[in-house]
C-alpha positions in Angstrom: 111.9 72.0 95.1 111.5 71.8 98.9 113.0 75.2 99.3 110.6 76.6 96.7 107.6 75.1 98.4 108.8 76.4 101.7 109.0 79.9 100.4 105.6 79.7 98.8 104.2 78.7 102.1 105.9 81.7 103.7 104.4 83.9 101.0 100.9 82.5 101.7 101.4 83.3 105.4 102.6 86.8 104.6 99.4 87.2 102.5 97.2 85.9 105.3 98.7 88.4 107.8 98.4 91.2 105.3 94.8 90.6 104.7 94.1 90.5 108.5 96.0 93.7 109.0 94.3 95.7 106.2 90.8 94.5 107.1 91.2 96.5 110.4 92.0 99.7 108.6 89.2 100.2 106.0 89.7 103.9 105.5 93.4 103.5 104.8 92.4 100.6 102.4 90.0 102.8 100.5 92.3 105.8 100.4 95.2 103.8 98.9 93.0 102.3 96.2 91.6 105.8 95.3 95.1 107.3 95.2 96.6 104.6 93.0 93.6 104.7 90.7 94.1 108.4 90.3 97.8 107.8 89.4 96.7 105.4 86.7 94.1 107.9 85.3 96.6 110.7 85.2 99.0 108.7 83.2 96.3 107.5 80.8 94.9 111.1 80.4 98.4 112.5 79.8 99.2 110.2 76.9 95.6 110.4 75.4 96.0 114.2 75.4 99.4 113.9 73.7 98.0 111.6 71.0 95.2 114.0 70.3 98.0 116.2 68.8 100.3 113.6 67.2 100.1 110.1 65.8 103.4 108.9 67.2 105.7 109.4 70.3 109.3 108.3 69.6 107.9 105.7 67.2 105.2 104.4 69.5 101.6 104.5 68.4 98.6 105.2 70.6 97.7 101.5 70.8 101.3 100.6 71.7 101.6 103.2 74.4 98.4 101.8 76.0 100.2 98.4 76.2 103.2 100.1 77.6 101.0 101.7 80.3 99.6 98.3 81.1 103.0 96.9 81.9 103.9 100.1 83.9 100.7 99.7 86.0 101.3 96.0 86.6 104.9 96.6 87.6 103.8 99.3 90.1 101.0 97.0 91.5 103.4 94.1 92.0 105.7 96.4 93.9 102.9 97.6 96.1 101.5 94.1 96.7 104.8 92.4 97.7 107.7 94.8 97.9 106.4 97.8 99.9 108.7 96.8 102.8 111.7 98.1 100.9 110.5 101.6 101.4 111.2 101.2 105.2 114.6 99.6 104.8 116.7 102.7 105.4 114.9 103.6 108.6 115.0 100.0 110.0 118.7 99.7 109.2 119.4 103.0 111.0 117.3 101.9 114.0 119.1 98.5 114.2 115.9 96.4 114.1 117.0 93.8 111.6 118.4 91.3 114.0 115.4 89.1 114.0 115.9 88.7 110.2 118.8 86.5 110.9 116.6 84.0 112.7 113.6 83.9 110.4 112.8 80.7 108.5 113.8 81.5 104.9 116.2 83.3 102.7 116.9 86.8 104.2 116.2 88.6 100.9 112.8 86.9 100.5 111.7 87.1 104.1 112.5 90.8 104.4 111.3 92.2 101.1 108.1 90.1 100.7 106.8 90.3 104.3 104.5 93.3 103.8 101.6 92.0 101.6 99.2 94.7 100.5 95.6 93.7 100.0 94.5 97.0 98.5 97.2 96.8 95.9 95.6 93.6 94.7 92.6 95.8 93.6 94.9 98.0 91.7 96.6 95.0 90.2 93.3 93.7 88.9 92.6 97.1 87.3 96.1 97.2 85.8 95.7 93.7 84.4 92.3 94.7 83.0 93.8 97.8 81.3 96.6 95.7 79.8 94.2 93.1 78.4 92.0 95.9 77.0 95.0 97.5 75.3 96.1 94.1 73.8 92.7 93.7 72.1 93.9 96.3 69.6 97.1 94.3 68.9 96.7 91.6 66.3 97.6 88.1 67.6 98.5 89.4 71.1 95.9 87.2 72.8 96.5 84.2 70.6 98.3 81.2 72.2 101.7 82.4 71.1 100.9 85.9 72.1 99.8 84.7 75.6 103.1 82.8 76.0 105.0 86.0 75.1 102.8 87.9 77.6 103.6 85.4 80.4 107.3 85.8 79.6 107.0 89.6 79.6 105.3 89.6 83.0 107.9 87.3 84.5 110.5 89.8 83.3 108.7 92.7 84.8 108.3 91.1 88.2 111.8 89.8 88.3 113.3 93.2 87.3 111.1 95.0 89.9 112.4 92.7 92.6 116.0 93.0 91.5 115.9 96.8 91.5 114.1 96.9 94.9 116.8 94.8 96.5 119.6 96.5 94.6 118.7 100.0 95.6 118.8 99.2 99.3 122.4 98.0 99.1 123.4 101.7 99.1 121.9 102.0 102.5 124.5 99.6 104.0 127.2 102.0 102.8 125.5 105.3 103.7 123.1 104.8 106.6 120.3 107.3 107.0 120.9 108.6 103.4 117.5 107.4 102.0 119.4 106.7 98.8 117.1 103.7 98.0 114.0 105.8 98.2 115.6 108.5 96.1 116.6 105.9 93.5 113.0 104.7 93.3 111.7 108.2 92.8 114.1 108.7 89.9 113.4 105.2 88.5 109.7 105.8 88.4 110.2 109.1 86.6 112.3 107.3 84.0 110.0 104.2 83.7 106.8 106.0 83.1 107.7 107.0 79.5 108.9 104.8 76.6 112.6 104.3 76.7 112.9 105.4 73.1 112.3 109.1 74.1 115.8 109.2 75.7 119.1 109.6 73.9 121.1 106.5 72.9 123.5 106.5 75.9 120.6 106.8 78.3 118.7 104.0 76.6 121.7 101.8 76.9 122.0 102.5 80.6 118.3 101.9 81.2 118.3 98.5 79.4 121.5 97.2 80.9 123.2 98.2 84.1 120.1 99.8 85.7 117.4 97.9 83.8 114.6 100.4 84.4 113.3 99.7 80.9 112.4 96.1 82.0 109.6 97.5 84.1 107.6 98.7 81.1 109.3 99.4 77.8 111.1 96.1 77.2 108.2 93.8 78.0 105.9 96.0 76.0 108.3 96.1 73.0 108.6 92.3 73.1 104.8 91.7 73.2 104.3 94.2 70.4 107.0 92.7 68.2 109.2 95.8 68.4 112.1 93.6 69.5 112.8 90.0 68.4 112.5 86.9 70.7 116.3 86.6 70.5 116.8 90.1 71.7 114.2 89.6 74.5 116.0 86.4 75.5 119.3 88.3 75.7 117.8 91.0 77.9 116.1 88.4 80.1 119.3 86.4 80.6 121.2 89.5 81.5 118.6 90.7 84.0 118.4 87.3 85.5 122.2 87.1 86.0 122.1 90.7 87.3 119.5 89.6 89.9 121.6 86.7 91.1 124.5 89.0 91.6 122.4 91.6 93.3 120.9 89.1 95.8 124.3 87.7 96.6 125.7 91.2 97.1 122.8 92.1 99.4 123.3 88.9 101.5 127.0 89.7 101.8 126.3 93.2 102.9 123.7 92.0 105.4 126.3 89.6 107.0 128.4 92.7 107.9 125.3 94.5 109.3 125.7 95.5 113.0 122.6 96.3 114.9 122.2 99.2 117.3 122.8 96.6 120.1 125.9 95.2 118.4 
């Protein structure tokens, strides 16, 4: 419990510093909000146009895809709010500037990946949450007490999976310095995550729900809230992704112990 409270205090400090930093760059703040809003609108418009010509996409209705987009947007917002530092990992590893991470007061995974709080992404997160709640209004029982409990579970799964993938992709950088493999993996991941997993062939669906749980960023949580999968199946997926995360974090810490700086 003490360790949890300690890391929550660290998160609060990261947020405070992030707010101060972004308040000094107002044009950048506005530009980022506009760009991310445009990204949301493009996705919404794309699916709305598709549903103007069909009633179903891989078994997903218009109302269900709107819920799917809500989880996709929130997943992206969470990544921007807390995990944007991972985008710089390859460069910082190459330049050998991670030595101070060994001395920082907290778990190395948490301190590195959660240090770059983004205030502007909070605006996008609020818009994403608003869209999700709007979409859930068309789903019977989604905002009832049981539905809200399922929603909380689904959001926890989204945020955990996003963190696990963010940390996991950077492990490749320890093996292939200056490869930008983690950034490439994220580009591919977002391409796969921004459509319901059911549009893919069976083997690809199995890959995206297990070893590389991209579906947990959008499709799986949406399917759980919508009742497309049972609570038991959702629990099995959640347990697997939790255990995968524990293994990924341990692997990252082990890789970091063997990291040698440019001065080493």
